[in-house]
C-alpha positions in Angstrom: 144.4 32.6 85.9 143.9 36.1 87.8 141.7 37.5 85.1 139.4 34.1 85.0 138.4 34.5 88.2 137.8 38.1 87.9 135.4 36.9 85.3 134.1 33.8 87.1 133.5 36.4 90.5 132.1 38.8 88.3 129.4 36.3 87.1 128.4 35.5 90.6 127.8 39.3 91.3 125.2 39.1 89.0 123.2 36.8 90.2 120.3 39.0 92.6 117.7 36.0 93.5 119.6 32.5 93.9 121.4 31.8 97.4 124.8 30.1 97.8 123.2 27.2 98.1 120.6 27.6 95.3 123.5 28.3 93.0 125.0 24.8 94.1 122.0 23.0 93.1 121.7 24.9 89.9 125.4 23.9 89.0 124.9 20.3 89.9 121.9 19.7 88.1 123.7 21.5 84.8 126.2 18.5 85.7 123.7 16.1 85.8 122.0 16.9 82.5 125.2 17.5 80.5 126.9 13.9 82.0 129.7 15.7 83.6 130.5 17.8 80.4 131.5 21.4 80.5 128.6 22.3 77.7 125.0 20.7 77.4 123.4 20.0 73.9 120.0 19.9 73.0 120.0 15.7 72.9 121.2 15.9 76.4 118.8 18.0 77.4 115.8 16.2 76.3 117.1 13.0 77.3 117.9 14.2 81.1 113.9 16.3 80.9 111.7 13.9 79.4 110.2 12.7 82.3 109.1 15.9 83.6 108.7 18.5 80.6 106.5 18.3 77.8 108.1 18.1 74.0 107.0 21.4 73.3 108.2 22.8 76.2 111.8 21.1 76.2 112.4 22.7 72.9 111.0 26.2 73.8 113.8 26.4 77.4 116.4 25.0 75.2 115.7 27.6 72.1 116.1 30.6 74.9 119.1 29.0 76.9 121.1 27.3 73.8 121.8 30.6 71.8 123.3 31.2 69.7 125.3 28.0 69.5 122.7 25.5 70.2 124.5 24.5 73.3 124.4 26.1 77.1 127.7 26.5 79.1 126.7 26.5 82.9 127.3 29.9 83.8 124.4 30.5 81.4 122.2 27.7 83.3 123.2 29.2 86.7 121.8 32.9 85.2 118.9 31.3 83.9 118.3 29.8 86.9 118.4 32.8 88.7 115.7 34.9 86.4 113.3 32.2 86.7 113.3 31.7 90.1 113.4 35.5 91.1 110.6 38.0 91.8 106.7 37.4 89.8 107.8 40.6 87.5 111.5 38.8 86.3 108.9 35.5 86.0 105.9 37.1 84.0 108.8 38.8 81.6 110.7 35.1 81.4 107.8 32.7 81.0 106.6 34.8 77.7 110.4 35.1 76.4 110.5 31.5 76.4 106.7 29.9 75.9 105.3 33.4 73.6 102.0 33.6 74.8 100.0 33.1 78.1 97.7 30.1 76.4 101.1 28.6 75.2 102.5 29.3 79.0 99.9 27.7 80.7 99.7 24.3 78.3 103.2 23.7 78.8 103.2 24.2 82.5 100.1 22.2 83.4 101.3 19.2 80.4 104.7 19.0 82.5 103.4 19.4 85.7 101.3 16.3 85.5 104.1 14.5 83.7 106.3 15.5 86.7 103.4 13.9 89.1 103.4 10.8 86.7 99.4 11.7 86.5 99.4 12.9 83.3 96.3 12.3 81.5 94.1 14.1 79.1 91.5 14.9 80.9 93.4 16.0 83.9 95.4 18.5 81.5 92.1 19.8 79.8 90.8 20.5 83.1 93.4 22.6 84.5 94.1 24.5 81.3 90.5 25.4 81.4 90.3 26.3 84.9 93.5 28.8 84.7 92.6 30.1 81.3 89.0 31.4 82.5 91.2 34.0 84.6 93.9 34.7 82.8 94.9 37.7 80.8 93.8 38.2 77.3 96.6 39.9 75.7 100.4 38.6 76.2 101.4 41.8 78.0 104.0 41.1 81.0 102.2 43.5 83.3 98.9 41.6 82.8 100.5 38.1 83.6 102.2 39.6 86.5 99.3 41.6 87.8 97.2 37.8 87.0 99.6 36.1 89.4 99.2 38.3 92.2 95.1 37.2 91.8 95.8 33.5 90.8 98.7 32.2 93.0 98.0 28.9 91.9 99.6 29.5 88.6 102.7 31.0 90.5 103.0 27.3 92.5 102.9 25.4 89.6 105.3 27.2 87.6 107.8 27.2 90.2 107.1 23.3 90.8 108.1 22.7 87.4 111.1 25.2 87.1 112.3 24.1 90.3 112.4 20.3 89.2 114.2 21.8 86.1 116.8 23.8 87.3 117.4 22.6 90.8 116.4 19.5 91.2 114.1 19.9 94.0 111.6 17.4 93.7 108.6 18.4 96.9 105.3 16.7 95.6 102.5 19.2 94.7 99.2 16.6 95.2 98.6 14.7 98.8 99.2 11.5 99.8 96.4 9.5 99.8 95.8 7.2 102.9 93.0 4.4 102.3 92.9 4.5 98.4 93.2 6.4 95.9 89.8 9.2 95.0 86.9 7.2 92.8 85.2 10.4 91.9 87.8 13.3 91.5 90.0 13.5 88.8 94.3 14.6 89.8 93.0 17.8 88.4 90.1 18.2 90.5 92.4 17.0 93.6 94.8 19.4 92.8 92.9 22.3 92.8 90.8 21.5 95.7 93.8 20.7 97.5 95.6 24.4 97.1 92.9 25.7 98.6 92.8 23.8 102.0 94.8 25.3 104.7 98.2 24.6 104.2 98.7 22.3 107.1 96.0 20.4 105.6 97.5 19.4 102.3 100.3 16.8 102.8 97.9 13.9 103.7 94.0 12.9 102.5 92.5 10.3 105.1 89.8 8.5 103.5 86.9 7.9 106.4 83.7 6.9 104.5 83.1 5.4 100.8 79.2 4.4 99.9 81.3 2.3 97.9 83.3 0.5 100.8 80.9 1.2 103.6 77.4 1.3 101.9 74.2 3.7 101.9 73.9 3.7 105.8 74.0 6.9 107.2 74.2 6.2 110.7 77.5 4.0 110.1 78.8 7.3 108.1 78.0 9.2 111.0 79.8 7.2 113.3 83.3 7.2 111.1 82.8 11.0 110.1 81.5 13.1 113.6 84.6 14.3 115.6 87.3 13.6 112.8 89.0 17.2 112.4 88.8 19.1 109.0 87.1 16.7 106.2 85.9 17.1 102.6 82.6 15.8 101.6 83.3 14.8 97.7 79.9 13.7 95.5 79.1 12.5 92.1 75.2 12.5 91.7 73.8 9.9 89.3 73.3 12.6 86.2 77.5 12.6 86.2 78.1 16.2 88.1 81.3 15.9 90.7 80.9 18.7 93.8 81.4 18.9 97.5 82.8 21.1 100.0 85.4 21.4 102.8 84.3 21.2 106.5 87.1 23.6 108.5 86.5 22.0 111.7 84.6 18.7 110.1 81.5 17.4 111.0 80.2 16.9 114.5 76.8 15.2 115.4 74.6 17.5 117.2 72.5 21.2 116.3 74.7 22.8 115.6 77.5 24.0 113.0 80.9 24.0 113.0 83.4 25.7 110.8 84.8 28.8 109.7 85.5 31.1 106.6 87.9 28.5 105.6 84.9 26.3 104.4 84.3 26.8 101.0 82.6 25.0 97.8 84.0 23.3 94.9 82.7 22.3 91.8 84.3 19.5 89.4 84.1 18.7 85.5 84.9 20.9 82.6 83.7 23.8 84.6 86.0 22.9 87.8 85.4 26.2 90.5 85.9 27.2 93.8 83.0 28.9 95.8 85.2 30.8 98.9 82.8 31.4 102.1 80.7 35.3 102.0 81.0 35.8 105.7 77.8 36.5 105.3 76.4 33.8 108.2 78.3 30.8 109.7 76.4 28.2 108.5 79.1 26.0 107.4 79.2 22.4 108.4 76.3 20.4 109.4 75.3 16.6 110.6 72.6 15.6 112.9 70.4 12.4 112.5 67.1 10.7 114.7 66.0 14.3 115.6 62.1 15.3 115.2 62.2 19.0 114.7 66.1 19.6 113.0 67.0 18.4 109.9 68.7 15.3 109.6 71.6 14.7 107.3 74.9 15.8 106.1 75.3 18.9 104.9 77.7 22.4 104.1 75.7 25.5 103.5 72.4 26.3 103.8 69.7 25.7 106.9 66.0 23.5 107.2 65.5 22.4 103.4 67.6 24.8 101.6 71.6 23.9 101.4 74.3 24.6 99.1 74.7 20.4 98.8 72.8 18.4 101.7 71.9 14.8 102.2 68.8 13.7 103.6 69.0 11.3 106.8 65.5 9.7 105.7 66.2 8.7 101.9 70.0 10.0 101.2 68.5 12.1 98.2 70.5 15.0 98.1 69.3 19.1 98.2 70.8 21.7 96.5 70.0 25.4 96.3 71.0 27.9 94.1 73.1 30.9 95.6 72.9 30.0 98.9 74.3 33.0 101.1 76.9 31.4 103.3 79.2 31.0 99.5 79.4 32.7 96.4 77.2 32.4 94.0 76.5 28.7 92.6 74.4 25.5 92.2 76.8 22.7 92.2 74.1 20.0 91.5 71.9 21.8 88.6 68.7 21.3 90.2 67.2 21.4 93.7 67.4 17.7 94.2 69.8 15.3 93.2 70.5 11.2 93.9 73.7 10.7 95.1 75.8 7.8 92.9 79.2 7.9 95.4 80.2 9.6 98.4 83.4 9.8 100.1 84.1 11.9 103.1 88.2 12.3 103.5 90.2 13.6 106.7 92.7 16.2 105.6 96.0 16.3 107.2 96.9 14.5 110.2 93.8 14.1 113.1 94.0 16.5 115.8 94.1 15.7 119.3 90.1 16.8 119.6 89.0 18.0 122.9 85.5 17.4 124.2 82.7 20.0 125.6 79.6 19.9 127.9 76.5 21.9 126.9 78.0 24.8 128.9 81.0 25.3 126.8 83.2 23.0 129.7 86.2 20.8 128.7 85.4 17.5 129.6 88.6 15.7 131.2 88.7 11.9 131.0 88.5 10.1 134.2 90.3 7.2 134.9 88.7 3.9 135.5 89.6 3.8 139.5 87.6 7.4 139.4 84.2 6.0 137.8 84.7 2.8 139.8 86.1 3.4 143.3 85.8 -0.7 143.4 88.4 -1.1 141.1 91.0 0.4 143.5 89.9 -1.9 146.1 90.3 -4.9 144.1 93.2 -3.8 142.9 94.6 -3.5 146.7 93.1 -7.1 147.6 95.4 -8.9 144.3 98.3 -6.8 145.9 98.5 -4.7 142.7 100.2 -1.2 143.5 98.7 1.9 142.1 101.6 3.1 140.3 100.2 6.5 138.9 97.9 7.3 141.8 100.4 9.9 143.3 100.3 12.1 140.3 96.9 12.4 139.0 95.1 15.3 138.6 92.6 15.2 140.8 88.8 15.5 138.7 87.5 18.8 139.1 84.0 17.2 141.0 86.0 15.6 143.2 87.3 18.8 144.5 
């Protein structure tokens, strides 16, 4: 009894990354997989994980933890979780020992991720694999994989999502929830990439503000629905099949000024999807205006006058797309200087902010009560016997002081 307890204590001491709560979760996950037994067989492991791990990944993981007797004990499962959920250095070594090569690791994780999210499609897998492989190490070196993780945090997040589900049963979503319907322009891979590059507080929800398919091609209606609605994504599919757009960190506001900051970015979808960050060279971020005689009329991100990263003209709904506009990293989103939009969507990201209004001097405009705006309303209420419950507590408007 004492010897058994000592061995158990020794095993727990070797755990260096998992908290006590996580150890409990790992043990519970093992019992789920083994159906309460003390040993986990390959048949049980496959049946348990087939809904969220690809077949190649199921085989690779079990081959690693099932040695040498083709069965897994609880303490081995917990130690495996401790290693895989530790530092990125340990993670890099563990992944190569399981998946063999960097390319195999990427394909296993991406396929399992979309299976886990119930969004699996060959197109999504191919897009995300191609994006990750573009910058991934060309050799199967642990040091290079470790270094890549530090320059590609998306790869770490995707890996953690899959292994947390397998080892601890954690089931946090990596894709946003959609309000107003699913995007008809972006694939799941494109949504995932764009969403990961948003500020963290805006990733959990996308709400559709405007869709050319639902609301038509009226530019004035788009302005009404979009202006002053908070951080937004502009998504465009051109008539020649290109998908691209940008993130406006402060949204679009009708007027002569640009809005946003260096959190703004551009994106390109398709087989060569990518993100183009702000350079900080200038502040020509999000712009929206209409009905002006001298200023550009339209919606755009990055640029000025007639040269933009992406811009939709009000007068004819023709799009402008210049190459290598200095506001963002080098790109040419539409591939030509003018394009015809086939579909346009604008999404608010995150919750609707409590937006303040300002006058031409930059002073906040405080909303006035109807009683302040129309003193006659107060007299009418008093004549009808209505009591003004809130009058004693209302702050005076600055103009009345």
